[in-house]
Every structure is written in structure tokens, then in C-alpha cells.
N, C-alpha and C positions, 0 to 999 in steps of 0.2 A: 504494499500500499505503498501511495508516493504522499510524503511531508505534507502536503496540501489536505490530501483528500481524509487525514488522518484530523486533520487540524479541522476541517468543518464538521467531522461527525464527535469530538470531542465539545465544540462550541455548543453544537443543536441537541447533546447530551443533558451539558449544563442547563441552559434555556430550558430543560425537562423537570431540569431536579427544582430550580427554580420557583418553577409555576408552579411543581406539586407542593414547596415550602411554601407557597404564599396562598394556596389552598387551605391548608393545615392550618396555618396561622388567621386568615380567615375565620374558618370553623371552632377554631379554638377561644377566636375571640367574640364569637354567638353565644358560645357554650357559657361564658361569663358571665351573659345578664344582658337583659333588656338595661336600655338609658334608664336612668332617671335623675331628677337635681337631688333630693332630698331623701333619704331614709330615715324613717325614726322605728326602733326597735327594740326592745329589752323593756316593753312599759305595760302598763294596762290601759289600756285605750278603752273607753266610754263613747261606743261609736253614736249614743244615743237618736239609731234607728230606729225602725217598727217596732223591732224584736228585742230592743236594748239590749244588744251584741257589747260583747267585750272584746275585745282580741289582743294580740303583742305587736305587734307590728303593722306600718302601711308604707307605700312608697308615694312623694310628691313626684309630678312633672307640669313644668309651666304652669306653677302656683294652683294645680289642681289634683284629689289624690287621684291616684290609678289603678290601685289597688289596697287592701288591707287581706289579713291574715293572722298566722304565725311567723316567728323567726322563722320560722325552718323554710316557711312557704314565700317569705318575701325575700330574702336570701338568697336561694338558689333564683331565682327570675331575673331580681334585678340589682344591677350595679349602680350607685351614685357617688359624684365628688361629696356630696357633704352626706356625714352619717351620724347620726345622736342617739346615741346608748343610752337613755330614759334610767338603766338604775334600776327598775323596777318602777321607780314611782307613775302617778297614774295621771294620763293624759285626756282633757276633755276638747270638746268643739270651741270654741274664743266662744265668750260670754257677751251676750245682747244683751242692751240696756235698751227695754222697751217704753220705757217714758223717763226723761232725763232732757237737761239743759245743757246743754253740752258748749252751747257758747253764753249761757250765763255764767255757767261756772268757769267759765276763763276769765271772761270780767270779776269777777269774786276774786279772784288770785290778785288781779290787781289793786283790789280794795281793801279797805278795812276787815279783818276778820273777826267778827263776833259770836259765831257760834259759839256757844258753849260759858258765855258769861253768867255769873249769877248774880248779878245786881246790874241795875240804871249805874250806878254809879263806876263799875267796872266796866261798863262799855264806855260812860264816859273817858275811864280812865286810857282805856285802847285807842278809842278816837287821839284823844290829845296826843299818845306818843307814833300812831301813824302820820299827824301832821304834822311833826317835826322834818318831816323827808316829804313833804306836801304843803308847801306852803302858800302856795298857788291855787287856784281853780275851787271846781267843787271836791269836799269829801263826800265820800261815798264808803258807805259800809254797809255789812247784808248778816245776819246771821242770830241776832238777840230775840228769846222766848222768852216772856214774863212767866211763862209760866214753869220755867225752872226757876223762878226766884221766890225767896222768901214772901217776899210785898209781889201779891201777882197782878196788880192792878196795870193798866196801860203807865205808861210814863210821859211827861209831857214836854218841851222845849226849851224850859227854863234855862237849866244847865247848858246846851245848847246856845241859846242866846246868849251868855255870859262867856261862855269860853270861846263861841264862836263868830262876833258882833259882825265882821266884816266878810265873810265866806259861807256860802252856801251850804249847807247840810242835806244829808241826804240819809238815816237809815231805814233799811228795809227789813222788817221780820222773816226769819228763818223762812217761811213759808211763800215769799213775794207777795201777800196780799194785804200787808200794812206795811204801816212806815212812820218814824217821827220826822217831819222836817223842819228847820231853826225860821225865824223870822224871815232871814233874807232868803233864804230858801222860797219858800210860799210868796214874799215879792215878788221872788222872778216868774213866778207862774199867775202873781195876777191875783191868789184866793184870797177872799173876805169871809169874815164872820157868816156874811148871807147868801154865799154862792152855794148854788143848788145844782145837782146832777145824779145821774140813773144812775143805779148799779153802786153804789158807792158813799162813803159818810165823811165830811172833812166836822172834825171833833171841835164841839167850841163847850166852853163854860164860862156863863153868866156872860156870854155874848162876846168873850174875846176868844182867840184861834187855842187851841193847843198844842199843835204839833202833827197830832194823830189822825192820822191821814188812811182809811181803812178802802181798801178796791180798788175802783176806777179813779178814785180819789190821788192817787196816788201816780197814777200814770198823768196826771194834769201840771207835778211836777219832774219827773225822770224825765219827760219829752223838752225842758227846758236845759236838760243837760247834753252840753257837745257833743257831736256826734264823735267814735275813734277816728282817727286816721285810720289811713289804708295798713302804714309800719304796727298801729298798736293793735287794728284787726287781725294781723298774720299771727302779734304775739299769742293776745287772746287764745288763738285755735290753736297755734300750737304746746303752747303750755299746758291747756285743758288735753291734748290728744298725750301729752307724755306721760302724765299722769293717770289717765284711764286705762293706758298699753300696759304699764306697772300694775294696776288693778286685775288684769286679762280679761280686758271687753276689750273686744276686736270690733262690733257693729254698736253706733249709739243711734237711739232714738230721738232728736232735741225737737220739742216739741213747742212749738209758737216763733219763728224768726222771721222774715222779711226778704220780699224779691231780692234785692239787693245783694242779699249774707250768699244765694243760691250762687250767682255767678264771680264772686268774689272767692267761694271754697273750690268753685270748679276749677279755676285760674290755678289754686294752692296746689289741690289733685293732679292736676295736668304735669308739672310744676317737680310732684313726687314730693313735693313738702310735705304734708297733707294725705298719709295711710288712712285715718282711722274710715274705717266704710260709716257713711250717716243717712237717715231715715229723715227728711228735713219734712216737717210739718208750717204748711204757711200761716200765720195771726188770719186771724179775721178781720181783716180789711177789701175795702172796697179795690184796694191798688194792685193786693195780694193777688185776688180774685181773674182779677183784669189779665195782669201776668202770665199767669198761668192757663188758666183758659184761651187764652191767644198761642202760648209754646206748646204749651201739648205736656202731658208727664216728662219728666227728665228723669233719665235711669241710666247707668254704668256700672260697671262692677264697684266702681265704689261712693256711687251718691245715687239717691233715688226720692224724687219729689214728688207726689202724689195726690197725697194728702190737705188738709188744713185742720188749724187747730182750733177749738169758738170752745170759751167762757160762760157757763153755765150758772156759777154761783162764786162766793169764795171760800175760804176755809175754816176747817173745824174749831180752828186754835184763836181764830180773831173775831168769832162768832159772826163769821160771813157766811157762812153756808148756809142754804137755803131750806127749812126743815117746815115737814107737814103742822107742825106744832110746837109751841115755845119751847127754847131753852129752858131747860130742868134749874140752870143755877141762873138763868135771868128770864123771868116768866114775861117779861112786855118785850121780847127779840125775838124774831123767825129768822132770820136773817133772809137774804132777797137774792133776787136772780140781775144776772149784771146788764141783763138788755131785757124787752119786751119779747114775750112768749109769738112774738108774731117775727121778732127777726131771725129766732130762731130757724122756724119754718121754713122763712122766705129761703135763708140760707142752705137748711137742707135740699130744698127741693132744687136749688140750682147747682149745689154739687153733683145731686143726683142728673140729673140731666147734661149735666158734663163726666158724667161715670168719671168721680174722683171720690176719696174715699173723707168722713166726715170723722173728724176725733173731737169729743167733746168732752173737756173737765165737767166735772157734775159730783159732789161732795153730798150735799145735805140729801133725805128721807125727796123731801118735794122738788129739789134740782133733777134725780134721777127720775124720778115719774116722770114729771115735763119731756125731760127729752127722749127719754123710750117711748111717750105715745107718740112724738113728732117720728121719732124714727121707725116706728111702726107702723105708722101713716104713711109715710112716705115710701118706705122699703117695701111695703105690701106683701110679708110674710116670709117665706125661705130665698134666699138668696147666696151670692159668695161676693157680696160688698163690702164686707169684714169694715162695719163701721164701727167704730169703739166708742165706751164708754173709759174715760181719762178718769180713774181712780173709785169711781163706784162703790163710794167710802161708807155711805148710809142708806138702806135700800128697806125700803117698808115691807114684809112679808108675801103682803100680795103682790109685789112688783116682781119678784127676781124670776117668775117666768117670763117676762116682756124683754127680757134677754133670749130666752132658747129661742123665742117665738119667730122673732125676725133676724136672728143671727145673730143679733149683737155680742161684741169680742168686750167686755169686763178686762181692762188695763190699768192690775193693779200693783202696788206696792208695799209689801210685806211689812218694810220697819217703821210706814205709816201706825201700825197697827203697835209695834213695842215702843215707839214713840209718843202715840200720846195716850196708850191704855191707864196711864196714872189718874188722869182728868175726865178721859173719855165719857164713863159713867155718869160724872157729875154735869157734864155738859146734856147728857142724852136721856139720864133714867133708865132704871136697871133694865127695861124692858126694849126699851128702844137701842139699844147699846145693843143689845144681841142679834140682830141685822148688820152691824157694823164691821168691817173688817172681815167678810164673813168670805173669808176666799175659798172655802169646801164646799161650799152653797152657789157659788158665783161657778168654778170651777165645772162644776154638775147639767150646767146649761146646753153647752156644746159639747163638752168633752174635752177641753184644752183651754188656758188661761197662760197670756204673755206676762213676766212679771217684771218690773223695773223699781228703780229707786227715787228717783225723784231728785236727783241729786241738781244745785246744792243744797235743794231743801234736805235732805240728808245726806249721810257719806255714801261716798262713792263707791266703796267697797261693793262688789255683788257679794260676795261670801256674809257680808251679814244680810244681804234679800234671803240666801239659800238657809242660816240660822232661821231668821224671823218667821220663816214661812213656816220651818219644819217641827224649831222649837217652840217658835212663839214666847218666847225670849228676848232683855234687851243684851248689849253686851255685858252687864254686870250678873248676865243669869237668871234675873228677877223675872217673871217670879218662879217661883220654886216649881208649880206644878204648870205654868206655861198660863199663857192668856188665850180664853175661849177654843180649848182645845179641840173642840168640837170642827173646831174651824180649819184645823194645822193640817199641811200639805205631808205627802211621803216625801222622800227624798227626789226620789225618782220622779214623781211631779213637778219638787220643786225645779230639779235641773231641767227637765224637758221647758219647763216654763222660762229660765235663763237663753236656750241655745234654741230649739228646733220651733217651740210657739210663740214665741219673740220672730222668729223669720215670717213663722205662718204670718202674725199680724200683720207682717211688710208683706204680706205678695212675694216672699224670698224665700220659701221653704224649700227649692226646688237647688237651688246656689247653696244655703249655708245653711247652719244650729244645728249639721248633725257630721258625723265624720263619715262621709259615703263615696263611694267611686262617681266621679266627676262633678264632685263641690270642692266648695275650696277649699285650700290647707290654711285655713284658720283655727290656731289650733294652740292651747294653754297644757304647761306643765307644772304640776303644785306638786310641794312639799310632802303632802298628807293626804290619802284620799279622804274625800269628805264623803263619799258614798260609805264607806265600810268602817272609818273608825269611830270611837265615839265623838257625842256631840261638843264634848268639852275643847277639843283639839281643832275646832271648825274655826273659830272667829281667829286661831292665833295661826292659819294654815295663812301659807307663804305661795307666791305665785313666781315660781323660779323663770321663765322663758314664756314668752307670748309671740307667736308668729302668725300673718295676717301675707297670704298668698304664698306660703311656703318660706316666706324672707321674716330672719328674727329682727322684731322691731321693739324688746325689752327683753334685759337678760339680770336678774337680782346678783347684785355686787357682793 
């Protein structure tokens, strides 16, 4: 064989060998596993699917869950550049707060924090300290609650006038339905003792303003506060997001914002600065109806705008809740509706005609009855409109069935029960209080119940929601036997209320609220398993990590 021919055969054989090696390497690569972006394993994963299954592991690709199963099954099939060994810890769907005030909470972080104060003197002292760093402009604070003080009477503005004669002050009660303003703030709003309005009180004594404002009266003053700049708005939203991620929250229902904020949030989300998923309810204003009816529902992976928030009455703590019969501790007062009944029916028809969702704040039994009857009239029976009653706090026994009759969704906040239980019976009497905070009775109406916190009225921690719903105790484990335990939820019901049922209240149950194939990889890892550990550990449970779309957005240091 000539040297040239031998070289040709050698070259040809080498090419065949290389081709064989390449094929073998490709087969080996394919055997190593399908490509994923993230694998979570060695965990106790509460899927919160229909069967409430638990698994050990799951794989994520492009922000969504692609498969769940045992450690062995997931490891055998998938390969990923990021792997999380959960160390046997509990993994849950990201918590969803079905009723909160995300932007309002962010605003509260920029103002004087008056939560937990034990007297009006302490409120004034905290405001003085805050004012040292805020010598100009309005002094804003929130969080005081006279029910926590030894003297439970409402304060007046005398101390504020003395301390801040030249700086307007507005201090909002913890529920947002009452406030104290000093004279400078009242003057800015043009409020006189003779001022009259619907759905609110401007409290005066002996013809002189006390500074106490109830419900719609608060808006007269708050509307005079200069609006936040774009820079301030961004800080408000990002500060709120940071704290919510640390609490394990991945979706927030913000109950009552205005149209301009929608587009500002869209911009922040487009730049990937704001990663929180938000369900925005627009406030009951003509310009908000005009905006959304013209634009249509807004829906992206992170933003959903398809509902309106309406206020029927005020709060029980400030006696603004509208009751069928007078307050037991103030027989001359029954509270009031914040608008005329005709207004509620008019907006209900308008919202229904345009196929949006109506969500109405109703605390007192009279307010709940009025709104339930309007809903039933407008919806006309069984439907999938998922119109909501926010709070559904005090319901007359004969009115519970009105929820189920028209598939009306009661959206409740369990920590309200454990915050109010000290004085609720005084306000309502021993019989009427049995229909208050009645979460089990409300759950029976439709078979599902979304849960929220109402922060900043309450703490943002969703584990407090879980504990209040199941143990019916406060953070100090009071009372020993739980408050009205006949209305406690099971742990499974509470977890569903904070995840899949909250998603369902937003028409989002097909994309979030449980850890299932095809859904967003929104999940959290806790240091204790709230489903299996004893109640004593729940309040001390910490969020170790929070993920949205398979991206880590929080890790405990």
C-alpha cells in the first residue's frame, strides 16, 4: 500500500472515531438530565394543590415550576446551575395578602410610627422626637389607638396646638378611620365647627373644634398634604417591598389606590426595581372609573388591575361602623354609611355593566346587610364575578346566607379578631358579638375564604394571620382557650386562605397560590413547619428565603 493510500485510510478512520466519540458524549449529556434553572430538594414542600400533597423536590425553568416529586425523581431527570438543599425545612407557596394597603404602608414608613403607644402623652413625645428631623412641612403620624390606653377617651388637639403652632399636624388612628389634626391643619382645610358633611364627623365641644375627625372628615385635611414626588413614591414602594419580602409575601392586594399610581408602578416593574406582584383595587372615584373603563383591565405577570374598592362604613374601634342597633357602650350612636345607599347601587350597576370586580369595605351588621342586598340584586344569583365584602366583620345571623346565595366572597383579616377581642363585646354586646369575626361561618358560605392582614392597620407578618385564624389568640397567647373558638379555622384552611384561596379571590388561581406544574415559582422557606409544629412555635417562625419567579428576593442574614 502506498504511503498516500495509507494516510487516506488513517484519516478516514480517525473521523469515524471522532464522530463516534461525539455521539457518545451527546448521549451521555442527555442522560445527565433535562435542563432546569433551579432545583429545590431535601424539603417538605406543601404544594397546597387540591389534595394538599407534600413532596420532597421540584424543578424550575423560566420562572415556572416544571415538575415536582421525590428527591430521586427530580435528581434523575433534571440538571440545573442553581440547587437549593432545603435541609429538611418546610417550603410553602409564597404568601398572598388578600387585603392590605401596600402603598399606605410604605407611606407609614416615612412618617411617625405611633403604633403601640400607651397614652396620648407618649404619642406627643414620639411626635416631638420625629419633628426634630422634620422641621418643615406637614408632620404626619399613624398608629395610635385609644383602646390601648388607660384613659380610653379620644384625645383633643390642645397639646398639638401648643407644641406645633406653626406646623400642620395630622395623626391618623391605627384603623385609618379617625385622626387628630392641630389647628394649623384644620385652617389649611378651611374647617370650622359648623362644617357639615355626609359619612363623617368633625367633632366639636361647646362650639370649638377638638381636632378629632372621623371617616370622611379625615379626607378633608389629608387632601391638603402635598403629593409625594416621583422620588418619594419610588422610595415608598421599594421600602414596602423590602419588608414584605422579608415576611414571605409575594403578592399583595392593595385595597384603594388612584389611577396615576397604576402607571407609576408599571414603570417600576418594567425596570425590574419593583418585583412584588400587586393586585390593585382602584378607589371609588369618578376619575378612577373613567380611567379603567376606558383602558380596560390591566394584566401582566406582576400587575392585575380589575377591581374597585368602595367604603360602606367606618371602623368599630372609632364607632364609625354602621350597626343595625345602637352601640352597647354608647346607646345614642349607631355609626353611619359613608355614602347614600343610592351611591352604592349606582356604582355596583356601573361596575357590573363593565364586567369589573367590586370590593366593598363593610364592618357593621347594617353596612354588611345593605351591601349584601345590593350585590344580590345586581348580580342576580349564582355567578363567577367574585365580588367581595372586605372585612365582613359583624354580620347578623340571618344575613350569612346572602354571601352564598350570590357567591359573594368574604375577605377577612384574622388579626382583627385578636386585636378587637378586648373590647368588641363592650361595643356590640354579648349576643351580637357572636356574629363578629365569624370566619368558620363565613367559610361555609362558598367553601373558600381569602385571608389578609389589613396592614398597616395590623402587623404585616402573615404568620400572625395564621396564628390568629387557628389559635384565635394574640401574640401574647391570650386568651388561654382562644377567642370564640367555634369560628377558628384549621391549619389547612388557614394556609389555603393565605395562598390558593387568596389567589382565587384575584382570579389568579391558575397561575399562583400553589406549587404545581406550570405555575409561578413563588415560594418561601421557613425555619419551622407551621403545619406540624405546636402552636407555641408559630409566632417565632422565621422566613429564611423568599423567591419570586425562581429568583431569590430575600434571604435572612
